[in-house]
C-alpha positions in Angstrom: 119.8 166.2 130.3 123.0 165.2 132.0 123.4 161.5 133.1 125.5 160.3 135.9 126.3 156.7 136.0 126.6 155.5 139.6 128.6 152.1 140.3 128.0 150.6 143.6 127.8 147.4 145.6 125.2 146.7 148.2 127.5 145.5 150.8 130.0 148.3 150.5 129.5 150.6 153.6 131.2 153.6 151.6 128.6 153.0 148.9 125.8 153.1 151.5 127.1 156.4 152.7 127.8 157.8 149.3 124.4 156.9 147.9 122.8 158.5 151.1 124.7 161.8 150.2 123.6 161.4 146.6 119.9 160.9 147.4 120.0 163.9 149.9 121.5 166.2 147.2 119.5 165.1 144.0 116.4 167.1 144.7 118.5 170.2 144.3 119.6 169.1 140.8 116.4 168.2 138.9 117.9 168.2 135.6 120.3 165.4 136.5 119.3 161.8 135.7 120.9 158.8 137.2 121.9 155.6 135.5 122.2 153.2 138.4 124.9 150.6 137.9 124.8 148.1 140.9 127.9 145.7 140.5 129.8 143.2 142.6 132.9 144.5 144.3 133.8 141.0 145.0 132.4 138.8 142.2 131.4 135.2 143.3 133.1 133.6 140.4 136.4 135.4 141.0 136.4 135.6 144.8 134.5 132.5 146.1 135.7 133.0 149.5 134.5 136.6 149.8 130.9 136.7 151.2 128.3 138.0 151.2 127.6 137.8 147.5 125.5 140.4 145.9 124.9 138.8 142.4 121.2 137.8 143.1 120.6 141.4 144.5 122.1 142.9 141.4 120.0 140.4 139.2 117.0 141.7 141.1 117.9 145.3 140.2 118.2 144.3 136.6 114.7 142.8 136.9 113.4 146.1 138.3 115.2 148.1 135.5 113.8 145.7 132.8 110.2 146.1 134.2 110.5 149.9 134.4 110.4 149.9 138.1 111.6 152.5 140.6 115.3 151.4 140.6 116.2 154.0 143.5 113.5 152.6 145.7 114.7 149.0 145.1 118.4 150.1 145.9 117.2 151.8 149.1 115.2 148.8 150.1 118.0 146.4 149.6 120.4 148.7 151.5 118.0 148.8 154.3 117.6 145.0 154.3 121.3 144.5 154.6 122.5 147.3 156.8 119.5 147.9 159.0 117.6 144.6 159.1 120.8 142.4 158.7 119.3 140.2 156.1 121.2 137.7 153.7 121.4 139.2 150.2 121.9 135.7 149.0 118.3 134.8 150.2 116.0 134.8 147.1 112.9 134.7 149.4 114.1 137.8 151.2 114.9 139.8 148.0 111.5 138.7 146.6 109.8 140.1 149.9 111.8 143.3 149.3 110.5 143.5 145.7 107.0 142.7 146.8 107.2 145.6 149.3 107.7 147.9 146.3 104.8 146.3 144.3 106.8 144.3 141.9 105.2 140.9 140.9 106.7 138.5 143.5 106.3 135.2 141.5 108.0 136.8 138.4 110.8 138.3 140.6 111.4 135.0 142.2 111.4 133.0 139.1 113.8 135.3 137.4 116.2 135.0 140.3 115.7 131.2 140.6 116.2 130.7 136.9 119.1 133.2 136.8 117.4 135.0 133.9 119.6 138.1 134.5 122.8 136.3 135.2 124.4 137.0 132.0 123.4 140.6 132.1 124.7 140.8 135.8 128.2 139.7 134.5 128.1 142.0 131.6 127.5 144.9 134.1 130.5 143.9 135.9 132.6 143.8 132.8 131.1 147.2 131.7 132.1 148.7 135.1 135.5 147.0 135.6 136.6 146.7 132.0 135.1 149.4 129.9 134.7 152.2 132.6 137.8 151.2 134.5 135.9 151.5 137.9 138.6 150.4 140.5 136.7 151.2 143.6 133.1 151.7 144.5 131.2 153.9 144.7 132.2 155.5 141.4 130.2 158.3 139.7 130.7 159.2 136.1 129.1 161.9 134.1 130.6 162.4 130.6 134.4 163.1 131.1 133.9 164.0 134.8 134.3 161.2 137.4 134.4 160.8 141.0 136.3 157.6 142.0 136.1 156.4 145.8 139.3 156.3 147.7 140.0 152.8 148.9 138.8 152.5 152.5 137.6 156.0 152.5 134.8 156.5 149.9 133.5 159.9 148.7 132.3 163.0 150.4 129.2 164.8 150.1 131.0 167.8 149.1 132.7 165.8 146.2 129.4 164.7 145.1 128.0 168.2 145.2 130.8 169.4 143.0 130.3 166.5 140.5 126.4 167.3 140.4 127.2 171.1 139.7 129.8 170.2 137.0 127.4 167.8 135.2 124.8 170.6 135.0 127.1 173.0 133.1 
C-alpha cells in the first residue's frame, strides 16, 4: 500500500489550504495511506523572534500518534482552533481541550506537554524533515521517489496533489 509523508506546519496558511485539498481528495484513493509529519516551519530554538510557535501542538500530535489516536482528526482540530477560533497554539490548556474534544485522556495529554515528554521526538521530526528529507518549504508531500514541494508563498494546488495521489497508486 503506498504511503505519502505529509510535512506541514499548523500556522502555515498554504498548509491549511493544501491539507484541505488532500482531505477532500483522499476518499477517492482508498489504497493510499498518510504518514502525518507536523513540523515547525520556524523552530522556536532557531527563530526565537518568530511567533506563534507550534512545538507544543506538534508534541501533542506525537502524543496522539503514540496513543494510536486519530491523527487526521487532531490536525483538523488544531487547524480549526488556530484559523477559525483564533486560539494561541502555545496554550497547553487550549491544546488539551482540543485533545479532550477528540476523546483523548486530558490529564495524560496535559502532563505530556507540560513535562515536554515528546520534545526530543519533536526536534527529531524537524531534523528528519529538513535534514534527511530536504524539505525546504511546507507543505511537502513525498511518496517514494515522487515529491511535491510547495512553492514559497504559493503552496500547492489541488491538481498537483491529485497528480501525486494518482502517481502513488501506480
